[in-house]
ChimeraX commands (.cxc) that place a marker at each C-alpha (Angstrom):
marker #1 position 0.00,0.00,0.00 radius 0.5
marker #1 position 1.21,3.50,-0.77 radius 0.5
marker #1 position 0.30,7.10,-0.09 radius 0.5
marker #1 position -2.92,7.36,-2.11 radius 0.5
marker #1 position -4.19,10.54,-0.45 radius 0.5
marker #1 position -5.74,12.79,-3.08 radius 0.5
marker #1 position -4.37,15.87,-1.31 radius 0.5
marker #1 position -1.15,14.67,0.26 radius 0.5
marker #1 position 0.50,16.92,2.79 radius 0.5
marker #1 position 4.10,17.78,2.10 radius 0.5
marker #1 position 6.30,15.35,4.02 radius 0.5
marker #1 position 9.73,16.86,4.56 radius 0.5
marker #1 position 12.70,15.41,6.38 radius 0.5
marker #1 position 16.47,15.33,6.65 radius 0.5
marker #1 position 19.41,16.78,8.62 radius 0.5
marker #1 position 19.39,17.35,12.40 radius 0.5
marker #1 position 17.08,19.48,14.52 radius 0.5
marker #1 position 16.19,19.43,18.22 radius 0.5
marker #1 position 17.96,16.77,20.24 radius 0.5
marker #1 position 16.11,14.09,22.21 radius 0.5
marker #1 position 18.05,13.00,25.34 radius 0.5
marker #1 position 19.82,9.69,24.72 radius 0.5
marker #1 position 18.14,8.14,27.75 radius 0.5
marker #1 position 14.63,9.16,26.68 radius 0.5
marker #1 position 11.95,7.24,24.82 radius 0.5
marker #1 position 9.72,9.38,22.63 radius 0.5
marker #1 position 6.17,8.05,22.16 radius 0.5
marker #1 position 4.52,9.04,18.88 radius 0.5
marker #1 position 0.79,8.78,18.22 radius 0.5
marker #1 position -0.64,8.02,14.79 radius 0.5
marker #1 position -3.01,10.02,12.61 radius 0.5
marker #1 position -5.82,8.35,10.68 radius 0.5
marker #1 position -5.52,8.55,6.89 radius 0.5
marker #1 position -8.34,7.31,4.59 radius 0.5
marker #1 position -7.21,5.59,1.41 radius 0.5
marker #1 position -9.39,5.35,-1.68 radius 0.5
marker #1 position -13.02,6.20,-2.31 radius 0.5
marker #1 position -16.32,6.29,-0.35 radius 0.5
marker #1 position -15.62,3.05,1.50 radius 0.5
marker #1 position -12.03,4.07,2.13 radius 0.5
marker #1 position -9.79,1.80,4.13 radius 0.5
marker #1 position -8.27,3.79,7.00 radius 0.5
marker #1 position -4.63,3.45,7.99 radius 0.5
marker #1 position -2.78,4.76,11.04 radius 0.5
marker #1 position 0.31,6.73,10.06 radius 0.5
marker #1 position 3.14,7.27,12.56 radius 0.5
marker #1 position 5.88,8.29,10.11 radius 0.5
marker #1 position 6.45,10.94,8.95 radius 0.5
marker #1 position 5.18,13.55,11.36 radius 0.5
marker #1 position 6.44,16.84,12.70 radius 0.5
marker #1 position 7.90,15.35,15.87 radius 0.5
marker #1 position 9.77,12.54,14.11 radius 0.5
marker #1 position 10.31,12.15,10.40 radius 0.5
marker #1 position 12.91,9.40,10.14 radius 0.5
marker #1 position 14.16,6.39,12.08 radius 0.5
marker #1 position 17.35,5.42,10.31 radius 0.5
marker #1 position 16.35,5.33,6.64 radius 0.5
marker #1 position 12.79,4.32,7.61 radius 0.5
marker #1 position 10.71,7.30,6.50 radius 0.5
marker #1 position 7.09,6.09,6.26 radius 0.5
marker #1 position 5.00,3.76,8.43 radius 0.5
marker #1 position 1.34,2.89,7.89 radius 0.5
marker #1 position -0.36,0.42,10.23 radius 0.5
marker #1 position -3.77,-0.93,9.28 radius 0.5
marker #1 position -6.38,-3.42,10.45 radius 0.5
marker #1 position -7.73,-5.71,11.56 radius 0.5
marker #1 position -9.91,-4.47,8.70 radius 0.5
marker #1 position -13.18,-6.24,7.84 radius 0.5
marker #1 position -12.97,-6.45,4.06 radius 0.5
marker #1 position -16.74,-7.00,3.77 radius 0.5
marker #1 position -17.32,-3.58,5.34 radius 0.5
marker #1 position -14.40,-1.60,3.89 radius 0.5
marker #1 position -14.03,-3.19,0.49 radius 0.5
marker #1 position -10.45,-4.12,1.28 radius 0.5
marker #1 position -7.46,-2.79,-0.60 radius 0.5
marker #1 position -7.59,-1.77,-4.25 radius 0.5
marker #1 position -4.73,0.58,-5.10 radius 0.5
marker #1 position -4.43,1.23,-8.83 radius 0.5
marker #1 position -1.01,1.49,-10.53 radius 0.5
marker #1 position 0.99,4.39,-9.12 radius 0.5
marker #1 position 4.64,5.50,-9.23 radius 0.5
marker #1 position 7.59,5.64,-6.85 radius 0.5
marker #1 position 11.06,7.18,-6.97 radius 0.5
marker #1 position 13.93,7.24,-4.51 radius 0.5
marker #1 position 12.68,4.60,-2.10 radius 0.5
marker #1 position 12.05,0.96,-1.24 radius 0.5
marker #1 position 8.64,-0.29,-0.13 radius 0.5
marker #1 position 8.41,-2.94,2.59 radius 0.5
marker #1 position 5.13,-4.88,2.79 radius 0.5
marker #1 position 4.41,-7.05,5.85 radius 0.5
marker #1 position 1.09,-8.69,6.77 radius 0.5
marker #1 position -0.34,-10.17,9.96 radius 0.5
marker #1 position -3.45,-11.52,8.19 radius 0.5
marker #1 position -4.99,-11.48,4.72 radius 0.5
marker #1 position -3.37,-11.57,1.30 radius 0.5
marker #1 position -2.48,-8.86,-1.25 radius 0.5
marker #1 position -1.78,-9.31,-4.96 radius 0.5
marker #1 position 1.20,-7.25,-6.15 radius 0.5
marker #1 position 1.99,-6.34,-9.77 radius 0.5
marker #1 position 4.73,-3.97,-10.90 radius 0.5
marker #1 position 6.37,-2.55,-14.02 radius 0.5
marker #1 position 9.37,-4.83,-13.52 radius 0.5
marker #1 position 6.97,-7.60,-14.53 radius 0.5
marker #1 position 6.62,-9.02,-11.02 radius 0.5
marker #1 position 3.37,-10.77,-10.12 radius 0.5
marker #1 position 3.57,-11.82,-6.47 radius 0.5
marker #1 position 1.49,-12.13,-3.31 radius 0.5
marker #1 position 1.99,-10.54,0.09 radius 0.5
marker #1 position 1.19,-13.10,2.78 radius 0.5
marker #1 position 1.47,-13.08,6.58 radius 0.5
marker #1 position 5.02,-13.49,7.81 radius 0.5
marker #1 position 6.54,-12.95,4.35 radius 0.5
marker #1 position 8.49,-9.91,3.22 radius 0.5
marker #1 position 8.00,-8.21,-0.14 radius 0.5
marker #1 position 10.59,-5.49,-0.74 radius 0.5
marker #1 position 10.32,-3.40,-3.92 radius 0.5
marker #1 position 12.97,-0.92,-5.04 radius 0.5
marker #1 position 11.79,2.15,-6.91 radius 0.5
marker #1 position 15.04,3.99,-7.52 radius 0.5
marker #1 position 14.76,6.01,-10.74 radius 0.5
marker #1 position 11.17,4.92,-11.17 radius 0.5
marker #1 position 8.76,2.01,-10.79 radius 0.5
marker #1 position 4.98,1.58,-10.81 radius 0.5
marker #1 position 2.89,-1.03,-9.02 radius 0.5
marker #1 position -0.62,-1.99,-7.95 radius 0.5
marker #1 position -1.90,-3.67,-4.77 radius 0.5
marker #1 position -5.22,-5.49,-4.42 radius 0.5
marker #1 position -6.45,-7.68,-1.58 radius 0.5
marker #1 position -7.41,-11.13,-2.86 radius 0.5
marker #1 position -11.03,-12.42,-2.97 radius 0.5
marker #1 position -10.38,-14.93,-0.19 radius 0.5
marker #1 position -9.23,-12.22,2.23 radius 0.5
marker #1 position -11.75,-11.54,4.99 radius 0.5
marker #1 position -9.54,-9.59,7.42 radius 0.5
marker #1 position -6.67,-7.39,6.28 radius 0.5
marker #1 position -4.05,-6.49,8.88 radius 0.5
marker #1 position -0.45,-5.37,8.51 radius 0.5
marker #1 position 2.06,-2.59,7.96 radius 0.5
marker #1 position 3.43,-0.75,4.95 radius 0.5
marker #1 position 6.86,0.84,5.34 radius 0.5
marker #1 position 9.17,2.91,3.17 radius 0.5
marker #1 position 12.95,3.18,3.18 radius 0.5
marker #1 position 14.67,6.27,1.75 radius 0.5
marker #1 position 17.48,5.48,-0.67 radius 0.5
marker #1 position 20.78,7.31,-0.05 radius 0.5
marker #1 position 22.15,9.77,-2.62 radius 0.5
marker #1 position 24.56,7.25,-4.08 radius 0.5
marker #1 position 21.80,4.77,-4.92 radius 0.5
marker #1 position 18.62,6.78,-5.24 radius 0.5
marker #1 position 18.47,6.38,-9.05 radius 0.5
marker #1 position 19.15,2.65,-8.93 radius 0.5
marker #1 position 17.19,0.24,-11.12 radius 0.5
marker #1 position 13.94,-1.53,-10.35 radius 0.5
marker #1 position 14.11,-4.59,-8.14 radius 0.5
marker #1 position 11.88,-6.93,-6.15 radius 0.5
marker #1 position 12.87,-9.30,-3.33 radius 0.5
marker #1 position 10.79,-11.84,-1.41 radius 0.5
marker #1 position 11.74,-13.54,1.85 radius 0.5
marker #1 position 9.89,-15.67,4.40 radius 0.5
marker #1 position 11.88,-15.61,7.68 radius 0.5
marker #1 position 11.54,-18.50,10.07 radius 0.5
marker #1 position 10.61,-17.60,13.66 radius 0.5
marker #1 position 13.50,-17.57,16.14 radius 0.5
marker #1 position 13.02,-17.85,19.88 radius 0.5
marker #1 position 14.55,-15.59,22.51 radius 0.5
marker #1 position 13.96,-15.33,26.24 radius 0.5
marker #1 position 10.50,-13.79,26.47 radius 0.5
marker #1 position 9.25,-14.24,22.92 radius 0.5
marker #1 position 9.91,-14.92,19.25 radius 0.5
marker #1 position 11.07,-12.86,16.29 radius 0.5
marker #1 position 10.78,-12.95,12.52 radius 0.5
marker #1 position 13.74,-10.95,11.22 radius 0.5
marker #1 position 12.95,-9.69,7.74 radius 0.5
marker #1 position 15.78,-7.13,7.46 radius 0.5
marker #1 position 19.13,-6.96,9.22 radius 0.5
marker #1 position 20.15,-8.98,12.28 radius 0.5
marker #1 position 18.52,-9.67,15.65 radius 0.5
marker #1 position 18.34,-12.48,18.22 radius 0.5
marker #1 position 21.03,-14.50,16.42 radius 0.5
marker #1 position 19.28,-14.43,13.05 radius 0.5
marker #1 position 20.20,-12.46,9.92 radius 0.5
marker #1 position 18.03,-11.74,6.89 radius 0.5
marker #1 position 19.63,-12.36,3.47 radius 0.5
marker #1 position 17.70,-9.46,1.91 radius 0.5
marker #1 position 19.99,-6.70,0.63 radius 0.5
marker #1 position 19.43,-3.01,1.42 radius 0.5
marker #1 position 21.32,0.19,0.54 radius 0.5
marker #1 position 21.81,1.35,4.15 radius 0.5
marker #1 position 22.11,-0.76,7.32 radius 0.5
marker #1 position 18.61,-1.56,8.57 radius 0.5
marker #1 position 16.74,-3.63,11.13 radius 0.5
marker #1 position 13.20,-4.83,10.57 radius 0.5
marker #1 position 11.52,-7.58,12.62 radius 0.5
marker #1 position 8.15,-8.74,13.90 radius 0.5
marker #1 position 8.35,-9.59,17.60 radius 0.5
marker #1 position 5.84,-11.47,19.74 radius 0.5
marker #1 position 6.24,-11.17,23.51 radius 0.5
marker #1 position 4.72,-13.70,25.91 radius 0.5
marker #1 position 2.11,-12.42,28.40 radius 0.5
marker #1 position 3.86,-10.51,31.17 radius 0.5
marker #1 position 7.24,-11.32,29.68 radius 0.5
marker #1 position 10.37,-9.19,29.52 radius 0.5
marker #1 position 12.99,-9.46,26.78 radius 0.5
marker #1 position 16.37,-7.77,26.65 radius 0.5
marker #1 position 17.77,-7.83,23.13 radius 0.5
marker #1 position 21.25,-6.97,21.92 radius 0.5
marker #1 position 21.05,-4.13,19.37 radius 0.5
marker #1 position 23.52,-2.00,17.44 radius 0.5
marker #1 position 24.35,1.07,19.59 radius 0.5
marker #1 position 24.85,3.11,16.41 radius 0.5
marker #1 position 21.20,2.56,15.45 radius 0.5
marker #1 position 18.15,4.55,16.44 radius 0.5
marker #1 position 15.12,2.30,16.93 radius 0.5
marker #1 position 11.37,2.45,16.59 radius 0.5
marker #1 position 8.89,0.12,18.33 radius 0.5
marker #1 position 5.54,0.10,16.50 radius 0.5
marker #1 position 3.04,-1.74,18.70 radius 0.5
marker #1 position 0.28,-3.75,17.03 radius 0.5
marker #1 position -1.27,-5.40,20.09 radius 0.5
marker #1 position -0.71,-5.25,23.83 radius 0.5
marker #1 position 0.85,-2.57,26.01 radius 0.5
marker #1 position 4.63,-2.72,25.68 radius 0.5
marker #1 position 7.02,-0.98,28.04 radius 0.5
marker #1 position 10.02,0.20,26.03 radius 0.5
marker #1 position 12.70,0.88,28.63 radius 0.5
marker #1 position 10.80,3.35,30.86 radius 0.5
marker #1 position 7.88,4.28,28.58 radius 0.5
marker #1 position 4.65,2.40,27.86 radius 0.5
marker #1 position 3.81,2.21,24.15 radius 0.5
marker #1 position 0.21,1.25,23.38 radius 0.5
marker #1 position -1.34,-0.23,20.22 radius 0.5
marker #1 position -0.86,1.98,17.12 radius 0.5
marker #1 position 1.78,4.06,18.91 radius 0.5
marker #1 position 5.46,4.13,18.01 radius 0.5
marker #1 position 8.22,4.41,20.60 radius 0.5
marker #1 position 11.44,6.07,19.43 radius 0.5
marker #1 position 14.77,5.19,21.07 radius 0.5
marker #1 position 17.84,7.31,20.27 radius 0.5
marker #1 position 21.23,5.78,19.39 radius 0.5
marker #1 position 23.59,4.80,22.19 radius 0.5
marker #1 position 22.03,1.64,23.60 radius 0.5
marker #1 position 23.66,-1.78,23.21 radius 0.5
marker #1 position 20.52,-3.49,24.53 radius 0.5
marker #1 position 16.81,-2.82,24.29 radius 0.5
marker #1 position 14.46,-4.00,27.04 radius 0.5
marker #1 position 10.83,-4.67,26.15 radius 0.5
marker #1 position 8.14,-5.74,28.64 radius 0.5
marker #1 position 4.68,-6.98,27.74 radius 0.5
marker #1 position 2.38,-5.52,30.37 radius 0.5
marker #1 position -0.64,-7.34,28.94 radius 0.5
marker #1 position -2.29,-10.63,29.91 radius 0.5
marker #1 position -2.15,-11.79,26.27 radius 0.5
marker #1 position 0.74,-11.98,23.79 radius 0.5
marker #1 position 1.93,-8.61,22.49 radius 0.5
marker #1 position 3.00,-8.05,18.90 radius 0.5
marker #1 position 5.21,-5.27,17.58 radius 0.5
marker #1 position 7.38,-4.25,14.66 radius 0.5
marker #1 position 10.95,-3.27,15.59 radius 0.5
marker #1 position 12.69,-0.91,13.17 radius 0.5
marker #1 position 16.22,0.42,13.29 radius 0.5
marker #1 position 19.12,1.98,11.44 radius 0.5
marker #1 position 21.86,4.59,11.77 radius 0.5
marker #1 position 20.59,8.18,11.62 radius 0.5
marker #1 position 20.03,9.14,7.97 radius 0.5
marker #1 position 22.28,12.16,7.31 radius 0.5
marker #1 position 20.74,13.50,4.10 radius 0.5
marker #1 position 17.98,16.04,3.53 radius 0.5
marker #1 position 15.08,14.62,1.54 radius 0.5
marker #1 position 11.67,15.77,0.36 radius 0.5
marker #1 position 8.67,13.43,0.48 radius 0.5
marker #1 position 5.59,14.26,-1.56 radius 0.5
marker #1 position 2.88,11.81,-2.61 radius 0.5
marker #1 position 4.78,8.61,-3.56 radius 0.5
marker #1 position 8.06,10.34,-4.38 radius 0.5
marker #1 position 11.25,10.90,-2.40 radius 0.5
marker #1 position 13.59,13.48,-3.91 radius 0.5
marker #1 position 16.09,16.16,-3.01 radius 0.5
marker #1 position 14.55,19.23,-4.63 radius 0.5
marker #1 position 11.23,20.73,-5.68 radius 0.5
marker #1 position 12.22,20.54,-9.36 radius 0.5
marker #1 position 12.96,16.82,-9.09 radius 0.5
marker #1 position 9.49,16.15,-7.68 radius 0.5
marker #1 position 7.92,18.28,-10.44 radius 0.5
marker #1 position 9.78,16.27,-13.12 radius 0.5
marker #1 position 8.71,12.95,-11.59 radius 0.5
marker #1 position 5.07,14.06,-11.51 radius 0.5
marker #1 position 5.23,15.21,-15.12 radius 0.5
marker #1 position 6.88,11.95,-16.20 radius 0.5
marker #1 position 4.10,9.96,-14.52 radius 0.5
marker #1 position 1.34,11.99,-16.13 radius 0.5
marker #1 position 2.99,11.72,-19.57 radius 0.5
marker #1 position 3.18,7.94,-19.23 radius 0.5
marker #1 position 6.91,7.37,-19.59 radius 0.5
marker #1 position 9.81,6.59,-17.23 radius 0.5
marker #1 position 7.87,4.32,-14.86 radius 0.5
marker #1 position 6.83,1.52,-17.22 radius 0.5
marker #1 position 3.51,-0.29,-17.32 radius 0.5
marker #1 position 1.74,-2.52,-14.84 radius 0.5
marker #1 position 0.08,-5.39,-16.69 radius 0.5
marker #1 position -2.87,-7.35,-15.32 radius 0.5
marker #1 position -4.58,-4.68,-13.23 radius 0.5
marker #1 position -8.21,-4.10,-14.21 radius 0.5
marker #1 position -8.45,-0.31,-14.26 radius 0.5
marker #1 position -6.68,2.94,-14.99 radius 0.5
marker #1 position -3.55,4.19,-13.20 radius 0.5
marker #1 position -3.88,6.74,-10.41 radius 0.5
marker #1 position -3.51,10.35,-11.54 radius 0.5
marker #1 position -1.00,12.44,-9.64 radius 0.5
marker #1 position -2.41,15.05,-7.23 radius 0.5
marker #1 position -1.82,18.73,-7.86 radius 0.5
marker #1 position 1.36,20.15,-6.42 radius 0.5
marker #1 position 1.10,22.79,-3.68 radius 0.5
marker #1 position 1.37,26.45,-4.63 radius 0.5
marker #1 position 4.58,26.93,-2.66 radius 0.5
marker #1 position 7.91,25.20,-3.42 radius 0.5
marker #1 position 8.66,21.95,-1.62 radius 0.5
marker #1 position 11.62,22.29,0.72 radius 0.5
marker #1 position 13.53,19.91,2.97 radius 0.5
marker #1 position 12.89,20.25,6.69 radius 0.5
marker #1 position 15.49,19.51,9.32 radius 0.5
marker #1 position 14.74,16.29,11.14 radius 0.5
marker #1 position 14.57,15.73,14.88 radius 0.5
marker #1 position 17.06,13.50,16.60 radius 0.5
marker link #1:1,2 radius 0.2
marker link #1:2,3 radius 0.2
marker link #1:3,4 radius 0.2
marker link #1:4,5 radius 0.2
marker link #1:5,6 radius 0.2
marker link #1:6,7 radius 0.2
marker link #1:7,8 radius 0.2
marker link #1:8,9 radius 0.2
marker link #1:9,10 radius 0.2
marker link #1:10,11 radius 0.2
marker link #1:11,12 radius 0.2
marker link #1:12,13 radius 0.2
marker link #1:13,14 radius 0.2
marker link #1:14,15 radius 0.2
marker link #1:15,16 radius 0.2
marker link #1:16,17 radius 0.2
marker link #1:17,18 radius 0.2
marker link #1:18,19 radius 0.2
marker link #1:19,20 radius 0.2
marker link #1:20,21 radius 0.2
marker link #1:21,22 radius 0.2
marker link #1:22,23 radius 0.2
marker link #1:23,24 radius 0.2
marker link #1:24,25 radius 0.2
marker link #1:25,26 radius 0.2
marker link #1:26,27 radius 0.2
marker link #1:27,28 radius 0.2
marker link #1:28,29 radius 0.2
marker link #1:29,30 radius 0.2
marker link #1:30,31 radius 0.2
marker link #1:31,32 radius 0.2
marker link #1:32,33 radius 0.2
marker link #1:33,34 radius 0.2
marker link #1:34,35 radius 0.2
marker link #1:35,36 radius 0.2
marker link #1:36,37 radius 0.2
marker link #1:37,38 radius 0.2
marker link #1:38,39 radius 0.2
marker link #1:39,40 radius 0.2
marker link #1:40,41 radius 0.2
marker link #1:41,42 radius 0.2
marker link #1:42,43 radius 0.2
marker link #1:43,44 radius 0.2
marker link #1:44,45 radius 0.2
marker link #1:45,46 radius 0.2
marker link #1:46,47 radius 0.2
marker link #1:47,48 radius 0.2
marker link #1:48,49 radius 0.2
marker link #1:49,50 radius 0.2
marker link #1:50,51 radius 0.2
marker link #1:51,52 radius 0.2
marker link #1:52,53 radius 0.2
marker link #1:53,54 radius 0.2
marker link #1:54,55 radius 0.2
marker link #1:55,56 radius 0.2
marker link #1:56,57 radius 0.2
marker link #1:57,58 radius 0.2
marker link #1:58,59 radius 0.2
marker link #1:59,60 radius 0.2
marker link #1:60,61 radius 0.2
marker link #1:61,62 radius 0.2
marker link #1:62,63 radius 0.2
marker link #1:63,64 radius 0.2
marker link #1:64,65 radius 0.2
marker link #1:65,66 radius 0.2
marker link #1:66,67 radius 0.2
marker link #1:67,68 radius 0.2
marker link #1:68,69 radius 0.2
marker link #1:69,70 radius 0.2
marker link #1:70,71 radius 0.2
marker link #1:71,72 radius 0.2
marker link #1:72,73 radius 0.2
marker link #1:73,74 radius 0.2
marker link #1:74,75 radius 0.2
marker link #1:75,76 radius 0.2
marker link #1:76,77 radius 0.2
marker link #1:77,78 radius 0.2
marker link #1:78,79 radius 0.2
marker link #1:79,80 radius 0.2
marker link #1:80,81 radius 0.2
marker link #1:81,82 radius 0.2
marker link #1:82,83 radius 0.2
marker link #1:83,84 radius 0.2
marker link #1:84,85 radius 0.2
marker link #1:85,86 radius 0.2
marker link #1:86,87 radius 0.2
marker link #1:87,88 radius 0.2
marker link #1:88,89 radius 0.2
marker link #1:89,90 radius 0.2
marker link #1:90,91 radius 0.2
marker link #1:91,92 radius 0.2
marker link #1:92,93 radius 0.2
marker link #1:93,94 radius 0.2
marker link #1:94,95 radius 0.2
marker link #1:95,96 radius 0.2
marker link #1:96,97 radius 0.2
marker link #1:97,98 radius 0.2
marker link #1:98,99 radius 0.2
marker link #1:99,100 radius 0.2
marker link #1:100,101 radius 0.2
marker link #1:101,102 radius 0.2
marker link #1:102,103 radius 0.2
marker link #1:103,104 radius 0.2
marker link #1:104,105 radius 0.2
marker link #1:105,106 radius 0.2
marker link #1:106,107 radius 0.2
marker link #1:107,108 radius 0.2
marker link #1:108,109 radius 0.2
marker link #1:109,110 radius 0.2
marker link #1:110,111 radius 0.2
marker link #1:111,112 radius 0.2
marker link #1:112,113 radius 0.2
marker link #1:113,114 radius 0.2
marker link #1:114,115 radius 0.2
marker link #1:115,116 radius 0.2
marker link #1:116,117 radius 0.2
marker link #1:117,118 radius 0.2
marker link #1:118,119 radius 0.2
marker link #1:119,120 radius 0.2
marker link #1:120,121 radius 0.2
marker link #1:121,122 radius 0.2
marker link #1:122,123 radius 0.2
marker link #1:123,124 radius 0.2
marker link #1:124,125 radius 0.2
marker link #1:125,126 radius 0.2
marker link #1:126,127 radius 0.2
marker link #1:127,128 radius 0.2
marker link #1:128,129 radius 0.2
marker link #1:129,130 radius 0.2
marker link #1:130,131 radius 0.2
marker link #1:131,132 radius 0.2
marker link #1:132,133 radius 0.2
marker link #1:133,134 radius 0.2
marker link #1:134,135 radius 0.2
marker link #1:135,136 radius 0.2
marker link #1:136,137 radius 0.2
marker link #1:137,138 radius 0.2
marker link #1:138,139 radius 0.2
marker link #1:139,140 radius 0.2
marker link #1:140,141 radius 0.2
marker link #1:141,142 radius 0.2
marker link #1:142,143 radius 0.2
marker link #1:143,144 radius 0.2
marker link #1:144,145 radius 0.2
marker link #1:145,146 radius 0.2
marker link #1:146,147 radius 0.2
marker link #1:147,148 radius 0.2
marker link #1:148,149 radius 0.2
marker link #1:149,150 radius 0.2
marker link #1:150,151 radius 0.2
marker link #1:151,152 radius 0.2
marker link #1:152,153 radius 0.2
marker link #1:153,154 radius 0.2
marker link #1:154,155 radius 0.2
marker link #1:155,156 radius 0.2
marker link #1:156,157 radius 0.2
marker link #1:157,158 radius 0.2
marker link #1:158,159 radius 0.2
marker link #1:159,160 radius 0.2
marker link #1:160,161 radius 0.2
marker link #1:161,162 radius 0.2
marker link #1:162,163 radius 0.2
marker link #1:163,164 radius 0.2
marker link #1:164,165 radius 0.2
marker link #1:165,166 radius 0.2
marker link #1:166,167 radius 0.2
marker link #1:167,168 radius 0.2
marker link #1:168,169 radius 0.2
marker link #1:169,170 radius 0.2
marker link #1:170,171 radius 0.2
marker link #1:171,172 radius 0.2
marker link #1:172,173 radius 0.2
marker link #1:173,174 radius 0.2
marker link #1:174,175 radius 0.2
marker link #1:175,176 radius 0.2
marker link #1:176,177 radius 0.2
marker link #1:177,178 radius 0.2
marker link #1:178,179 radius 0.2
marker link #1:179,180 radius 0.2
marker link #1:180,181 radius 0.2
marker link #1:181,182 radius 0.2
marker link #1:182,183 radius 0.2
marker link #1:183,184 radius 0.2
marker link #1:184,185 radius 0.2
marker link #1:185,186 radius 0.2
marker link #1:186,187 radius 0.2
marker link #1:187,188 radius 0.2
marker link #1:188,189 radius 0.2
marker link #1:189,190 radius 0.2
marker link #1:190,191 radius 0.2
marker link #1:191,192 radius 0.2
marker link #1:192,193 radius 0.2
marker link #1:193,194 radius 0.2
marker link #1:194,195 radius 0.2
marker link #1:195,196 radius 0.2
marker link #1:196,197 radius 0.2
marker link #1:197,198 radius 0.2
marker link #1:198,199 radius 0.2
marker link #1:199,200 radius 0.2
marker link #1:200,201 radius 0.2
marker link #1:201,202 radius 0.2
marker link #1:202,203 radius 0.2
marker link #1:203,204 radius 0.2
marker link #1:204,205 radius 0.2
marker link #1:205,206 radius 0.2
marker link #1:206,207 radius 0.2
marker link #1:207,208 radius 0.2
marker link #1:208,209 radius 0.2
marker link #1:209,210 radius 0.2
marker link #1:210,211 radius 0.2
marker link #1:211,212 radius 0.2
marker link #1:212,213 radius 0.2
marker link #1:213,214 radius 0.2
marker link #1:214,215 radius 0.2
marker link #1:215,216 radius 0.2
marker link #1:216,217 radius 0.2
marker link #1:217,218 radius 0.2
marker link #1:218,219 radius 0.2
marker link #1:219,220 radius 0.2
marker link #1:220,221 radius 0.2
marker link #1:221,222 radius 0.2
marker link #1:222,223 radius 0.2
marker link #1:223,224 radius 0.2
marker link #1:224,225 radius 0.2
marker link #1:225,226 radius 0.2
marker link #1:226,227 radius 0.2
marker link #1:227,228 radius 0.2
marker link #1:228,229 radius 0.2
marker link #1:229,230 radius 0.2
marker link #1:230,231 radius 0.2
marker link #1:231,232 radius 0.2
marker link #1:232,233 radius 0.2
marker link #1:233,234 radius 0.2
marker link #1:234,235 radius 0.2
marker link #1:235,236 radius 0.2
marker link #1:236,237 radius 0.2
marker link #1:237,238 radius 0.2
marker link #1:238,239 radius 0.2
marker link #1:239,240 radius 0.2
marker link #1:240,241 radius 0.2
marker link #1:241,242 radius 0.2
marker link #1:242,243 radius 0.2
marker link #1:243,244 radius 0.2
marker link #1:244,245 radius 0.2
marker link #1:245,246 radius 0.2
marker link #1:246,247 radius 0.2
marker link #1:247,248 radius 0.2
marker link #1:248,249 radius 0.2
marker link #1:249,250 radius 0.2
marker link #1:250,251 radius 0.2
marker link #1:251,252 radius 0.2
marker link #1:252,253 radius 0.2
marker link #1:253,254 radius 0.2
marker link #1:254,255 radius 0.2
marker link #1:255,256 radius 0.2
marker link #1:256,257 radius 0.2
marker link #1:257,258 radius 0.2
marker link #1:258,259 radius 0.2
marker link #1:259,260 radius 0.2
marker link #1:260,261 radius 0.2
marker link #1:261,262 radius 0.2
marker link #1:262,263 radius 0.2
marker link #1:263,264 radius 0.2
marker link #1:264,265 radius 0.2
marker link #1:265,266 radius 0.2
marker link #1:266,267 radius 0.2
marker link #1:267,268 radius 0.2
marker link #1:268,269 radius 0.2
marker link #1:269,270 radius 0.2
marker link #1:270,271 radius 0.2
marker link #1:271,272 radius 0.2
marker link #1:272,273 radius 0.2
marker link #1:273,274 radius 0.2
marker link #1:274,275 radius 0.2
marker link #1:275,276 radius 0.2
marker link #1:276,277 radius 0.2
marker link #1:277,278 radius 0.2
marker link #1:278,279 radius 0.2
marker link #1:279,280 radius 0.2
marker link #1:280,281 radius 0.2
marker link #1:281,282 radius 0.2
marker link #1:282,283 radius 0.2
marker link #1:283,284 radius 0.2
marker link #1:284,285 radius 0.2
marker link #1:285,286 radius 0.2
marker link #1:286,287 radius 0.2
marker link #1:287,288 radius 0.2
marker link #1:288,289 radius 0.2
marker link #1:289,290 radius 0.2
marker link #1:290,291 radius 0.2
marker link #1:291,292 radius 0.2
marker link #1:292,293 radius 0.2
marker link #1:293,294 radius 0.2
marker link #1:294,295 radius 0.2
marker link #1:295,296 radius 0.2
marker link #1:296,297 radius 0.2
marker link #1:297,298 radius 0.2
marker link #1:298,299 radius 0.2
marker link #1:299,300 radius 0.2
marker link #1:300,301 radius 0.2
marker link #1:301,302 radius 0.2
marker link #1:302,303 radius 0.2
marker link #1:303,304 radius 0.2
marker link #1:304,305 radius 0.2
marker link #1:305,306 radius 0.2
marker link #1:306,307 radius 0.2
marker link #1:307,308 radius 0.2
marker link #1:308,309 radius 0.2
marker link #1:309,310 radius 0.2
marker link #1:310,311 radius 0.2
marker link #1:311,312 radius 0.2
marker link #1:312,313 radius 0.2
marker link #1:313,314 radius 0.2
marker link #1:314,315 radius 0.2
marker link #1:315,316 radius 0.2
marker link #1:316,317 radius 0.2
marker link #1:317,318 radius 0.2
marker link #1:318,319 radius 0.2
marker link #1:319,320 radius 0.2
marker link #1:320,321 radius 0.2
marker link #1:321,322 radius 0.2
marker link #1:322,323 radius 0.2
view
């Protein structure tokens, strides 16, 4: 799933702004964003926002469901473009059919990673399958660094096996955690994992002290060091910790997505489904999409591509990020 808002707010991030104390945990709340038409599926967006725009190279986080497809109509996102990023699709329940202009026809299923690289330009569609009754998962974006932001189209799939640790289990889809390492390649160091904590359990995990981390809670109340992070909230932890302690304060298993990476040093501009470095670059990408070149075609989707929204009247500018 992508940013299909018809009037997307400018999403700006990069560089360093106000400092968060290294010992602190910042708790971010989500905003509801409707996707699509009259029966729009609503997602909860925690990244980007004014208080926190990046966690490592992670620059976008939508959390959705459990969504009753019979009531919402499910997901039906027509072909749309991306530049300068990778999309990370991860489901807890349901199934999504993915088609892209690389020629990929794949399915997003629970516990399986689909990672698509946009680089210079790619288009794709996403549709929940007819057998899906409940749709539940996360959609994440990764900003590509300057050196690789015009890289070619790519698609990777990986189904990580669960690994046990004291207090729970993990499925490591990017990077390394709990003795497991994902084989999926990325352009900056990253951590991405689904964690399940046993009721009342505490887990202390070894992490890279050079990484900042984000704990996106799906279910349960999770204490991240000294702060309680509730469902749909995201807890931010600054670099400097060699371990991360998580406690499930619920009487049922808690589930969360753990993200991490070294602070991203570059200034970027996010608008609609594009990540660029300047207003003019975003304008060119929009024009290229509307003219029908650069991004290729998505075959097999029954319908027309999404038109690009109108650009704002003022130039898009990078905004310094918090740290």
